[in-house]
Structures are given as C-alpha cells and as structure tokens.
C-alpha positions in Angstrom: 82.5 115.2 87.3 80.0 112.4 87.7 80.2 109.1 89.6 83.6 107.7 90.2 83.9 104.3 88.6 85.2 101.4 90.7 88.3 99.6 89.6 86.3 96.5 89.0 84.2 98.4 86.5 87.3 99.5 84.7 88.3 95.9 84.4 84.9 94.9 83.2 85.2 97.4 80.4 88.6 96.3 79.4 87.5 92.6 79.3 84.5 93.5 77.2 86.7 95.1 74.6 89.1 92.3 74.6 86.1 90.0 73.8 85.8 91.8 70.5 89.1 90.3 69.2 88.9 88.4 65.9 90.8 85.3 64.9 94.6 85.9 64.6 94.5 89.1 66.5 95.9 90.1 69.9 94.3 92.8 71.9 95.5 94.8 74.9 93.2 97.3 76.6 94.2 99.6 79.4 91.6 101.7 81.2 92.6 104.5 83.5 90.7 106.9 85.9 92.6 109.7 87.6 91.8 112.6 90.0 94.1 115.4 90.9 94.0 118.4 93.2 96.4 121.3 93.2 96.1 124.3 95.6 98.7 127.1 95.5 98.9 129.8 98.2 100.4 133.3 97.8 100.2 136.3 100.1 97.9 134.6 102.5 95.3 133.9 99.8 94.5 131.1 97.4 96.5 131.9 94.2 95.0 129.0 92.3 92.9 125.8 92.8 92.6 123.0 90.3 90.5 119.9 90.8 90.7 117.7 87.7 89.4 114.3 86.7 90.4 112.3 83.7 89.6 108.9 82.3 90.5 107.1 79.2 91.1 103.8 77.3 94.0 102.8 75.2 93.7 99.9 72.7 96.6 98.1 71.2 96.0 95.6 68.3 98.7 93.1 67.1 98.4 90.8 64.1 101.3 89.1 62.4 104.2 91.4 62.9 102.3 94.7 62.9 100.7 96.6 65.7 98.2 99.5 65.8 97.2 101.8 68.7 94.5 104.3 69.4 92.9 105.8 72.5 90.0 107.8 73.7 89.6 110.2 76.6 86.3 108.8 77.8 84.9 105.5 79.1 81.9 105.7 76.7 81.5 102.3 75.1 80.8 103.7 71.6 84.0 105.8 71.7 86.0 102.8 72.9 84.8 100.7 70.0 85.7 103.6 67.7 89.2 103.5 69.2 89.4 99.8 68.5 88.5 100.3 64.9 91.1 103.1 64.6 93.8 100.9 66.1 93.0 98.2 63.6 93.2 100.8 60.8 96.5 102.2 62.2 97.9 98.7 62.2 97.7 98.4 58.5 100.1 101.3 58.1 102.6 100.1 60.8 106.1 99.1 59.9 106.5 95.3 60.5 108.4 94.3 63.7 108.9 90.7 64.5 109.2 91.5 68.2 105.9 93.3 68.6 103.1 91.7 70.6 101.2 92.0 73.9 102.6 90.6 77.1 102.1 87.0 78.2 101.3 86.0 81.8 104.6 85.1 83.4 103.4 83.5 86.7 104.7 86.3 88.9 102.1 87.4 91.4 101.8 91.1 92.1 103.1 92.1 95.5 100.4 92.9 98.2 101.1 96.7 98.5 99.0 99.2 100.4 99.3 102.1 98.1 95.7 103.4 98.1 94.1 105.5 100.9 90.3 105.9 100.8 90.8 108.8 103.2 92.1 111.0 100.3 88.8 110.8 98.4 86.9 111.8 101.5 89.2 114.7 102.5 87.5 118.1 101.9 89.0 120.3 99.3 88.8 123.2 101.8 91.1 121.4 104.1 93.6 120.8 101.3 93.6 124.5 100.5 94.1 125.3 104.2 97.2 123.1 104.2 98.7 125.2 101.4 97.9 128.4 103.3 99.3 127.1 106.5 102.5 125.9 104.7 103.1 129.5 103.4 102.4 131.0 106.9 104.8 128.6 108.7 107.5 129.0 106.1 107.4 132.8 106.3 107.5 132.7 110.1 110.3 130.1 110.3 113.1 132.7 110.2 113.1 136.5 110.1 115.3 136.4 107.0 112.6 134.6 105.1 111.1 137.6 103.1 108.8 135.8 100.7 107.5 132.6 99.2 108.1 131.7 95.6 105.5 128.9 95.9 103.6 127.0 98.5 101.4 124.2 97.3 99.4 121.1 98.0 99.2 118.4 95.4 97.4 115.0 95.3 96.5 112.3 92.9 94.4 109.1 93.0 94.4 106.6 90.1 92.8 103.4 89.2 94.1 101.2 86.3 92.9 98.0 84.7 94.6 96.0 82.0 93.2 93.1 80.1 94.6 91.2 77.1 93.7 88.3 74.8 96.7 86.4 76.2 95.0 86.2 79.6 96.4 89.1 81.6 93.9 90.6 84.0 95.2 93.2 86.4 94.0 96.1 88.5 95.9 98.7 90.6 95.0 101.7 92.8 97.3 104.3 94.1 97.1 107.6 95.9 99.8 110.2 96.7 100.0 113.7 98.1 102.7 116.3 98.4 103.3 119.6 100.2 106.1 121.7 98.8 107.4 125.2 99.4 110.1 127.4 97.9 111.3 130.0 100.4 113.1 133.3 99.6 115.7 134.4 102.2 117.2 137.9 102.1 120.1 139.5 103.9 122.1 142.6 103.0 120.5 142.8 99.5 121.3 139.1 98.8 118.5 136.6 98.0 118.6 132.8 98.2 116.0 130.2 97.7 115.3 126.9 99.4 113.0 123.9 98.8 111.1 121.8 101.4 108.5 119.1 101.0 106.5 116.3 102.7 105.1 113.2 101.0 102.4 110.7 101.9 99.5 108.5 100.7 96.9 110.8 102.3 96.8 114.3 103.8 97.2 112.9 107.3 100.7 111.6 106.4 101.9 115.1 105.6 104.0 117.2 108.0 103.6 120.9 107.3 106.2 121.9 109.9 108.9 119.6 108.3 108.2 121.0 104.8 108.3 124.7 106.0 111.3 124.3 108.2 113.3 122.5 105.5 112.5 125.2 102.9 113.6 128.0 105.4 116.8 126.2 106.4 117.9 125.5 102.8 117.3 129.1 101.9 119.0 130.8 104.9 122.1 128.6 105.0 123.1 129.8 101.5 123.1 133.4 102.5 126.6 134.9 102.2 127.7 132.3 99.7 130.8 132.9 97.6 132.4 131.4 94.5 134.8 128.7 95.4 138.2 128.5 93.6 138.5 126.1 90.7 140.1 122.8 91.2 139.5 119.1 91.9 137.9 118.3 95.2 136.2 115.6 97.1 132.5 116.1 96.6 129.6 115.0 98.8 126.2 114.8 97.2 123.2 115.6 99.4 120.3 113.1 99.0 118.3 115.6 97.0 121.1 115.9 94.5 122.2 112.2 94.4 118.6 111.2 93.6 118.6 113.3 90.5 121.9 111.7 89.3 120.7 108.2 90.2 117.4 108.9 88.3 119.5 109.8 85.2 121.6 106.6 85.6 118.4 104.6 86.0 117.0 106.1 82.8 120.0 104.9 80.8 119.5 101.4 82.1 116.3 101.0 80.1 116.3 98.2 77.5 114.4 100.6 75.2 117.1 103.3 75.4 119.8 100.7 74.9 118.2 99.3 71.8 117.7 102.8 70.4 121.4 103.6 70.9 120.6 106.3 73.5 122.4 104.7 76.5 126.0 105.0 77.7 125.7 101.4 79.0 124.9 99.8 75.6 127.1 96.6 75.1 128.3 96.9 78.8 126.2 94.1 80.3 128.4 92.1 82.7 131.0 94.8 82.9 132.2 96.6 86.0 130.6 100.0 85.6 130.8 101.4 89.2 132.8 101.1 92.4 132.5 97.7 94.0 130.4 99.1 96.9 127.7 100.3 94.6 124.5 98.2 94.2 121.7 100.0 92.3 118.2 98.6 92.5 114.9 99.4 90.9 112.1 98.2 93.2 108.6 99.5 92.5 107.4 97.1 95.3 109.0 99.3 98.0 106.0 101.0 99.5 108.2 103.9 100.7 108.7 105.0 97.1 106.4 107.7 96.0 106.2 106.0 92.6 105.6 102.5 93.9 103.2 100.2 92.0 102.3 96.5 92.1 101.8 96.2 88.4 103.5 97.6 85.3 102.0 99.2 82.2 101.3 95.8 80.6 99.6 94.4 83.6 102.5 92.2 84.7 103.7 92.2 88.3 106.4 94.7 89.1 109.4 93.3 91.0 112.8 94.1 92.6 115.4 94.3 89.9 119.1 94.6 90.7 120.6 96.7 87.9 124.2 97.1 89.2 125.4 94.5 91.7 128.6 95.3 93.5 129.7 97.5 90.7 128.8 95.0 87.9 126.1 95.8 85.4 123.7 93.0 86.0 120.6 93.8 83.8 118.5 96.4 82.0 114.8 96.9 82.7 112.5 95.6 80.0 108.9 95.5 78.8 107.7 92.5 76.8 108.8 93.9 73.4 112.3 95.0 74.4 112.7 91.7 76.2 111.9 89.7 73.1 114.3 91.8 71.1 117.1 91.2 73.7 116.3 87.5 74.0 115.3 87.8 77.6 112.1 88.2 79.7 110.2 91.2 80.9 111.3 92.7 84.2 107.9 94.0 84.8 109.1 97.5 83.8 106.6 98.6 81.2 105.7 102.3 81.7 102.8 104.1 80.0 99.5 106.0 80.3 96.4 105.1 78.5 97.3 107.5 75.6 100.6 105.7 74.7 102.0 102.3 73.9 104.3 100.8 76.6 107.8 102.0 77.0 110.4 100.5 79.3 111.8 102.4 82.3 112.6 102.4 86.0 110.1 103.4 88.6 111.9 103.4 92.0 115.7 103.5 91.8 117.9 103.4 94.9 121.4 102.6 96.0 121.8 100.1 98.9 122.8 102.4 101.7 125.8 102.3 103.9 126.2 102.6 107.7 127.5 106.1 108.3 125.5 109.4 108.6 126.2 112.4 106.5 127.9 114.1 109.4 130.2 111.1 109.9 131.1 111.1 106.2 131.8 114.8 106.2 134.0 114.4 109.3 136.4 112.3 107.3 136.9 114.8 104.5 139.7 117.4 104.9 138.9 119.6 101.9 135.7 119.3 99.8 132.2 120.6 99.1 128.8 119.3 100.1 126.6 119.8 97.0 123.1 120.7 98.1 121.6 121.9 94.8 122.2 121.6 91.1 120.7 123.4 88.2 120.1 122.3 84.6 121.2 118.8 85.4 119.0 116.9 82.9 119.9 119.2 80.0 123.5 119.1 81.1 124.0 115.3 80.8 124.7 113.5 77.6 123.0 110.0 78.0 125.1 108.5 75.3 128.6 109.8 76.2 127.9 110.2 79.9 129.5 113.7 79.9 127.9 116.2 82.3 128.4 119.8 83.4 125.9 121.4 85.8 125.7 124.5 88.0 125.8 123.8 91.7 125.7 125.3 95.2 126.5 123.9 98.6 128.7 124.2 101.7 132.5 124.1 101.7 134.1 121.3 103.9 137.2 122.2 105.8 138.9 119.8 108.2 135.9 117.6 108.5 133.6 120.6 109.3 131.0 122.4 107.3 132.3 125.9 106.6 131.1 128.7 104.3 128.3 128.4 101.7 129.4 128.4 98.1 127.5 129.0 94.8 127.9 130.0 91.2 130.2 127.1 90.3 130.0 124.1 88.0 130.8 120.5 88.5 131.9 118.4 85.5 132.8 114.8 84.8 131.3 111.8 83.2 128.6 109.5 84.7 131.0 106.6 84.2 133.8 108.2 86.1 131.6 109.4 88.9 130.2 105.9 89.5 133.7 104.5 89.8 134.7 107.3 92.1 132.0 106.7 94.7 134.1 106.2 97.9 131.3 106.0 100.5 127.5 105.7 100.7 125.5 107.2 103.6 122.8 105.5 105.7 120.4 108.4 105.1 118.2 106.9 102.3 115.4 109.3 101.6 112.5 108.8 99.1 111.7 111.9 97.2 108.9 113.1 94.8 110.6 111.5 91.8 111.5 108.0 90.5 114.6 107.7 92.7 115.6 107.8 96.3 118.5 109.9 97.5 121.4 109.1 99.8 124.6 110.9 100.7 127.3 109.9 98.3 131.0 110.7 98.6 132.7 111.2 95.2 136.5 110.9 95.3 137.2 113.9 93.0 135.2 116.1 90.7 136.3 119.1 88.7 135.0 122.3 90.2 134.9 125.5 88.1 134.5 128.6 90.2 136.8 131.6 90.4 
C-alpha cells in the first residue's frame, strides 16, 4: 500500500493544483486518503478480512456560469493535471447556472474537535480479527437460546482530507472511527428471531465487546413468542434505534438541495409550524459524540450547529454554497461529498433535544400501546415528497404501563408531518448510532397499526 501521506502533504498537493488556475477561473481541489478494515467471523473462524486503502483528487473548475468536474483515484501529479484538463473540457459542455461557484471563506473558524486517534493506525490487524472472533463467541454464549450468528464483524476507517480553492479556502481534517456489530439468531420451539448489537468508538480501545454481544442476544431473545397484534390506532413508543432512522429521513428532507429539486415535503414551509412545540431538531457535526462528526464540510468551510426545527417551527434548511446562493442565504457548512463527486448539501449529525424522563418512565404513563424496537423497509417505505410512510415493525406491547408480550408482523402507517405533530414526549436517553442521526425514545400519540 506504500507510505501513508500526511495531511499536510495532501494540502500541499491541493494548493499546487490551485496554483495552475488561469485568469477568470475558479478552482476547487479536494484530496482524500482513506484506510478501512473489515473482519467478519463465522463459526469460530475468519470468514473474511479486507484491508483497503484509497486515495484520490477531485477538481472543480468554474468560469463564468459554467462548471466542470473530474477526478482521479491516485495522488500522482501527472494524473491530477490530467483531471484538471478534463474538468476544463467538461466545463465547456456544462449547462450554464448563474449560482455555480466555489465556496468563499466565511470567517467561521472550525471547531477544535478530537476526532482522530493515532492508536488506530498502530493497532495490529490480528487484534482486530480477534475482536470479531470474540464478539461471535460472547454472543453465542450470552443465552442458551442463541443458536447462531448471522454476522459478527469489526469495522474501522481512517481518513484525511484537504481542500484548497482559488478563493482562499485552506482546510484539513482527520477522522477515525471503528465499530463492532453482531446479528444474533435466537431459537425456541421452532421459532427464530434476530437481534442486533453494536459498540462505537474512535479507536479499538473504545469498543465494548460485552455490550455489543449482550445487546444482540437480548434483542433476539426478547422477541421469541411474538404474536401479531390486532389492528387499530395505538400510542406508539419509538425505541432510539427506530427513532434515529425516522429522524435521519426527516433530516434528509431538510436539505436545501432536495428542496430546490422538489424532493422535500418541507418545500415552501420555512417559518411554519411543522412539529409539536416540544420538538427541536438540530444538525450538529461539531458534537464529538456523533459517529459522523466533522470539523469541516465538503467545501472546506467550518461545520456548525444548525437548528433546523426550533420548538416545532421550521427554522432553516442546510445548504452548501451553491444551494445557499440559489436560496438567497449563506452556507450552513453542510456540503457533503467525496473526492469523486461535486458537493451536495445534507445533514451529518441530526438529533432531537432530549427530555427528562427515561424510557421506563415514559412507558409507565401509557395504558395501551406498543414499544417499536425494529422496522423493516423504512427508507423504501417513505415518500419524501408527500411524507406518507408504511413500514413493517416489531416490538413489545404495552399494557397498563408495563411491557407485556412481544409482537411482530404488523405495519405502522401515517405521514411524517402527522407523526412530528403527534410527538407527545421525548426521552432523556439520547444515543448516537452508526448513522447520521442520534436516537431517543419518542412517544407518538397515535399511529395506525395493521396486524390481525
């Protein structure tokens, strides 16, 4: 794989290419170096091991009202100059857009975030493999009803990014992350259920194998004996794992890019009440607890805390520099991209401001309802324009403030708009997950349940 380039070297390369700009031309150069490890265990042996390294350069050229883009999957100087020539050529074929252009420095300093662990680079691959094997072993031994493991894996990534532009942007960022995850199979009286458990960190020393294995086993075994619930309208409690998926979808519709493309249910709703008054939704990539935290965005601007929904009122969309120009506003530091694409606009770390009650306390106040602990096909089951959704679900019935029998093979259906207004309570159990959103227990007044 060769020598690992330092982030300063990536910036030097980006700056040298920016120096090739000609009069009347804007250049943006992003240079990325990434390393990833994936180890999967099965049957007490290593099912697969992948150690990969990638590096590349993306070049964006803007002149007048046209832009061109090209990239190369190498840091070789000749290849990068070829990408620059190709970007210039592509620009001549581009459709004019008065709002195109690279980002301008906005004076916002990047947050001082500790997102990079040198310990990850020095951690032996054999030890990473051993963690996957131990995860499988502990999950299998967690409960006698655990009869198999669908997957037990260790994943990590380390990335360095540099961005330079003719407008004066110079930024670098470094991030590491690692994950243990297990899918357990529980069986009893011929019935099989699955459960997922995980542990996150910036380096292997942050991971807790026992937590990941125990959670996978508990989620699988507690669904044994599940029955179909009767159809009707019930109070629904969303487990953090489920609410994070819903909030991630909501966050995705609050992208200025999606709004301008007519793909958001919140288009033309800025300033309107779109959720219950107790709901404040934030995108904060500077929160170091977020697995997807980052100090800079895809255009080299500082990320920042953006309040999207404030006390139920739609306060703002997230923007990159181009969508901000089109909307007549400023970038929110929300450009998202890799080196092989032009910047989009999107959320990175969405969460709801938590409440003060635990999940158990919230459940205790519900006479008849369901705690939803898993959903299937959610992303394909949501229409981002109309807000309609219908998804398969499983969970635990709530009776008289107590968790009762497990239930499965039912669907929940409503609209995102209605669900946001029907949020009656928010738990205190905010949990960052391996996605662009944090989960927290949410109590939804009523949802339609389709079971028996």
